[in-house]
C-alpha positions as CSV (number, residue, x, y, z in Angstrom):
1,M,8.6,-13.8,22.9
2,G,5.2,-15.3,24.0
3,R,4.8,-13.0,26.8
4,L,5.3,-10.1,24.2
5,V,2.8,-11.7,22.0
6,T,0.3,-12.0,24.9
7,I,0.6,-8.3,25.6
8,I,0.3,-7.4,21.9
9,E,-2.9,-9.5,21.7
10,S,-4.4,-7.8,25.0
11,D,-3.7,-4.4,23.8
12,A,-5.0,-5.4,20.2
13,A,-8.2,-6.1,21.8
14,V,-8.6,-3.2,23.7
15,L,-7.7,-1.1,20.7
16,E,-10.3,-2.8,18.5
17,T,-12.9,-2.3,21.1
18,T,-11.8,1.5,20.5
19,L,-12.2,1.4,16.9
20,D,-15.4,0.1,16.8
21,R,-16.7,2.9,19.1
22,L,-15.4,5.1,16.5
23,L,-16.7,3.5,13.6
24,A,-20.0,3.3,15.3
25,E,-20.0,6.8,16.1
26,M,-19.1,7.8,12.5
27,R,-22.8,5.7,11.4
28,S,-21.8,5.4,7.9
29,V,-18.3,5.4,6.3
30,L,-16.7,4.7,2.5
31,V,-13.3,3.2,3.2
32,A,-10.2,3.8,0.8
33,F,-9.1,0.2,0.2
34,S,-6.1,-0.6,-1.6
35,G,-6.2,-4.3,-0.5
36,G,-3.2,-3.8,1.7
37,V,-2.9,-5.1,5.4
38,D,-4.2,-1.8,7.2
39,S,-6.9,-1.0,4.7
40,A,-8.2,-4.5,4.5
41,Y,-8.4,-4.8,8.2
42,L,-10.4,-1.4,8.2
43,A,-12.9,-2.4,5.4
44,V,-13.5,-5.5,7.2
45,R,-14.2,-4.1,10.4
46,A,-16.3,-1.3,8.9
47,H,-18.2,-3.7,7.6
48,R,-18.8,-5.9,10.7
49,V,-19.7,-2.8,12.8
50,L,-21.9,-1.0,10.3
51,G,-22.9,-3.5,7.8
52,G,-24.5,-2.0,4.4
53,G,-23.3,1.7,6.3
54,A,-19.8,0.9,4.9
55,L,-18.5,0.8,1.4
56,A,-14.9,-0.1,0.3
57,V,-13.6,1.9,-2.8
58,T,-10.7,0.7,-4.6
59,A,-9.0,3.2,-7.0
60,E,-8.0,1.8,-10.6
61,S,-5.2,3.5,-12.2
62,P,-2.0,2.5,-14.1
63,S,-0.2,2.7,-10.6
64,L,-2.3,-0.1,-9.0
65,D,-0.6,-3.5,-9.6
66,R,-3.2,-6.1,-11.2
67,E,-2.4,-8.6,-8.3
68,Q,-3.1,-6.1,-5.8
69,R,-6.4,-5.3,-7.8
70,Q,-7.0,-9.1,-7.7
71,T,-6.3,-9.2,-3.9
72,A,-8.8,-6.5,-3.3
73,A,-11.7,-7.9,-5.3
74,E,-11.1,-11.6,-3.6
75,L,-11.0,-10.2,-0.1
76,A,-14.5,-8.4,-0.9
77,R,-15.7,-11.7,-1.8
78,R,-14.2,-13.7,1.1
79,F,-15.6,-11.4,4.0
80,G,-18.9,-10.1,2.0
81,F,-18.3,-6.5,2.3
82,R,-19.9,-4.1,-0.1
83,H,-16.9,-3.1,-2.7
84,R,-16.5,-1.0,-5.7
85,F,-13.6,0.0,-8.0
86,I,-13.5,3.7,-9.5
87,V,-11.1,5.2,-12.0
88,T,-8.7,8.0,-10.9
89,E,-6.6,9.9,-13.1
90,E,-3.8,11.2,-11.2
91,I,-1.2,10.3,-14.0
92,A,-2.9,13.3,-16.3
93,N,-1.9,15.6,-13.4
94,P,1.6,17.2,-14.7
95,L,2.3,17.9,-10.8
96,Y,1.7,14.2,-10.3
97,A,3.6,13.0,-13.3
98,R,6.7,15.1,-12.6
99,N,7.3,13.1,-9.8
100,A,8.4,15.7,-7.5
101,V,8.8,14.8,-3.5
102,D,5.2,15.9,-3.4
103,R,3.9,13.1,-5.9
104,C,1.8,11.5,-3.1
105,Y,0.0,14.8,-2.2
106,H,-1.2,14.9,-6.0
107,C,-2.4,11.4,-6.2
108,K,-3.9,11.4,-2.5
109,S,-5.9,14.8,-3.5
110,E,-7.0,13.0,-6.7
111,L,-8.2,10.1,-4.6
112,F,-9.7,11.9,-1.7
113,G,-11.4,14.3,-4.1
114,R,-13.3,11.4,-5.7
115,L,-14.0,9.5,-2.6
116,T,-15.5,12.6,-1.1
117,R,-18.0,13.5,-4.0
118,L,-18.9,9.7,-4.0
119,A,-19.6,10.1,-0.2
120,E,-21.8,13.0,-0.7
121,D,-23.5,11.6,-3.5
122,E,-24.6,8.3,-1.8
123,G,-24.9,9.7,1.9
124,F,-21.9,8.5,3.6
125,S,-21.1,10.6,6.7
126,H,-17.3,9.9,6.5
127,V,-14.5,8.9,4.2
128,V,-11.8,7.1,6.0
129,H,-8.4,5.6,5.2
130,G,-6.1,3.1,6.6
131,M,-3.1,5.3,8.2
132,I,-1.9,3.5,11.5
133,A,-0.1,5.0,14.4
134,D,3.0,4.2,12.7
135,D,2.7,6.1,9.7
136,Q,2.6,9.5,11.6
137,A,6.0,9.4,12.1
138,D,7.1,8.6,8.4
139,F,7.3,10.9,5.3
140,R,4.0,10.8,4.0
141,P,2.9,14.1,1.9
142,G,-0.3,12.2,1.3
143,E,-1.5,12.5,4.7
144,R,-1.7,16.7,3.9
145,A,-4.1,15.5,1.1
146,A,-6.4,13.4,3.8
147,R,-6.2,16.5,6.3
148,E,-7.6,18.9,3.8
149,A,-10.5,16.5,2.4
150,R,-11.3,16.0,6.2
151,V,-10.7,12.3,5.5
152,R,-10.2,10.3,9.0
153,A,-7.9,7.8,10.0
154,P,-9.7,5.7,12.7
155,L,-7.1,2.9,13.0
156,A,-4.6,5.9,14.1
157,E,-7.2,7.3,16.0
158,A,-7.6,4.3,18.0
159,G,-3.9,3.9,18.7
160,M,-3.2,1.0,16.1
161,N,0.2,0.2,15.0
162,K,1.2,-2.4,12.5
163,A,1.4,-5.0,15.1
164,H,-1.7,-4.6,16.2
165,V,-3.5,-4.8,13.2
166,R,-1.5,-7.9,12.1
167,C,-2.4,-9.6,15.2
168,L,-6.3,-8.7,14.7
169,S,-6.3,-9.5,11.1
170,R,-4.7,-13.0,12.1
171,A,-7.5,-13.8,14.5
172,M,-10.2,-12.9,12.0
173,G,-8.6,-15.4,9.4
174,M,-7.5,-12.7,7.1
175,P,-4.8,-13.7,4.2
176,T,-3.3,-10.7,4.4
177,W,-2.2,-10.5,8.2
178,D,1.1,-11.5,7.3
179,R,1.9,-10.1,3.8
180,P,4.4,-7.5,3.3
181,A,3.7,-3.7,2.3
182,A,2.5,-3.1,-0.9
183,P,2.7,0.6,-1.9
184,C,1.8,1.9,-5.7
185,L,4.0,1.1,-8.2
186,A,5.0,4.9,-8.7
187,S,7.0,4.2,-5.3
188,R,9.6,2.4,-7.6
189,I,10.4,5.4,-9.9
190,P,13.0,7.6,-8.2
191,Y,11.8,11.5,-7.5
192,G,12.4,13.7,-10.7
193,T,12.1,10.9,-13.0
194,P,8.6,11.4,-14.8
195,V,5.8,8.7,-14.2
196,T,4.2,7.5,-17.1
197,E,1.9,4.4,-17.7
198,A,4.8,2.6,-19.8
199,V,7.4,3.0,-17.3
200,L,4.7,1.5,-14.4
201,R,4.1,-1.3,-16.6
202,K,7.6,-2.2,-17.4
203,V,7.6,-2.3,-13.5
204,E,4.8,-4.5,-12.8
205,R,6.1,-6.9,-15.4
206,A,9.5,-7.1,-13.8
207,E,7.8,-7.4,-10.5
208,A,5.8,-10.1,-11.5
209,A,9.0,-12.0,-12.8
210,V,10.4,-12.0,-9.2
211,R,7.4,-12.8,-7.8
212,D,6.8,-16.2,-9.9
213,L,10.1,-17.2,-8.7
214,G,9.1,-17.4,-5.0
215,F,10.3,-14.1,-3.5
216,I,7.9,-12.4,-1.1
217,E,8.9,-9.0,-0.2
218,F,11.1,-7.2,-2.6
219,R,11.2,-4.1,-4.9
220,V,12.3,-3.1,-8.7
221,R,13.7,-0.1,-9.0
222,H,13.5,1.9,-12.1
223,F,16.5,3.7,-13.0
224,G,16.2,4.1,-16.9
225,R,17.8,1.3,-18.8
226,L,18.6,-0.2,-15.4
227,A,16.7,-2.1,-12.9
228,R,17.8,-2.5,-9.4
229,V,16.2,-5.7,-7.6
230,E,16.1,-5.4,-3.9
231,V,14.9,-8.4,-2.0
232,A,14.2,-8.9,1.8
233,V,17.6,-9.6,3.6
234,A,16.0,-12.9,5.0
235,E,15.4,-13.9,1.3
236,L,18.9,-12.8,0.0
237,P,20.8,-16.3,0.5
238,R,18.5,-17.7,-2.1
239,L,20.4,-15.5,-4.9
240,N,23.3,-17.8,-4.0
241,D,21.9,-20.2,-6.2
242,R,23.2,-19.5,-9.7
243,G,20.7,-20.5,-11.7
244,L,17.9,-18.7,-9.4
245,R,19.9,-15.6,-9.7
246,E,20.4,-15.7,-13.6
247,A,16.3,-16.8,-13.9
248,L,15.7,-13.6,-12.0
249,E,18.0,-11.6,-14.2
250,R,16.7,-13.0,-17.4
251,G,12.9,-12.3,-16.2
252,V,13.4,-8.7,-15.5
253,R,15.3,-8.0,-18.8
254,K,12.2,-9.8,-20.6
255,A,10.2,-7.4,-18.7
256,G,12.2,-4.5,-20.8
257,Y,15.4,-3.5,-18.8
258,A,18.6,-3.7,-20.6
259,E,20.6,-4.1,-17.4
260,V,19.6,-5.7,-14.1
261,S,21.6,-5.0,-10.7
262,V,20.7,-7.0,-7.5
263,D,21.5,-4.8,-4.2
264,S,23.4,-6.8,-1.9
265,E,22.2,-4.9,1.1
266,G,18.5,-6.1,0.5
267,Y,15.2,-4.3,0.7
268,R,14.3,-1.8,3.4
269,R,11.5,0.6,3.5
270,G,12.2,4.3,2.6
271,R,15.2,3.6,0.5
272,L,14.4,6.4,-1.8
273,H,13.8,8.7,0.9
274,E,17.1,7.9,2.3
275,E,18.5,8.7,-1.3
276,L,17.1,11.6,-1.6
277,A,18.3,13.0,1.9
278,L,21.5,12.0,0.8
279,S,21.7,14.2,-2.5
280,A,20.2,16.9,-0.7
281,R,23.4,16.9,1.5
282,K,25.8,16.6,-1.1
């Protein structure tokens, strides 16, 4: 394990040099900054390479968890990079709200359209986002929107994967280095179920209740009256505590759900995509 860590650290250092060169060549960048692991690292690195030539922008919409918003603001203050919030209105787009498999495409089209216009208005040469090399093998309709808007992904261009980003984030003292992935709240809603602000707020309240009990990596999936709670496999044994399990169910019900189920298989990435593929085969 020690040798593997050393190899990752060595590779990461080389890739960071490549990233710095790419950013320097861009001259100025506007960073799509969600506050997650990858975009946070990119925002800090862009600031260190370009100084005032980098601006991190966070989109405020109903699908942004309030805790994520706070994280983004705190990171900007702590690391001293330029940061701004803008409002996006993807939820007003029926093609987004209907929640088909291309929902992320319509979300990112709204985001990148606004960022591109902002970059043009304020003289930034490029808009960049935090896609990494790992993401290229995943189902990501939003990447089509990035290509159409000519938004670049310097982390992926440099060949960085999640292990590299976490390693380098840790070396810079970033608190995000070991945080779990934090996609938007709409990702908790199964495809075909309309996305509304009321549903997003309900999911947000339910996840806040689970987080308050000390769980780190989890999702609350919305199925109408039912909430399905998925916690990381490593954290599942905590739910053998009857009192804790009852507190979790009580908190999720208080958020607005009539029924609560806890998934015995635990949380794993891409669960809704797996269920979509299974339904298509039936």
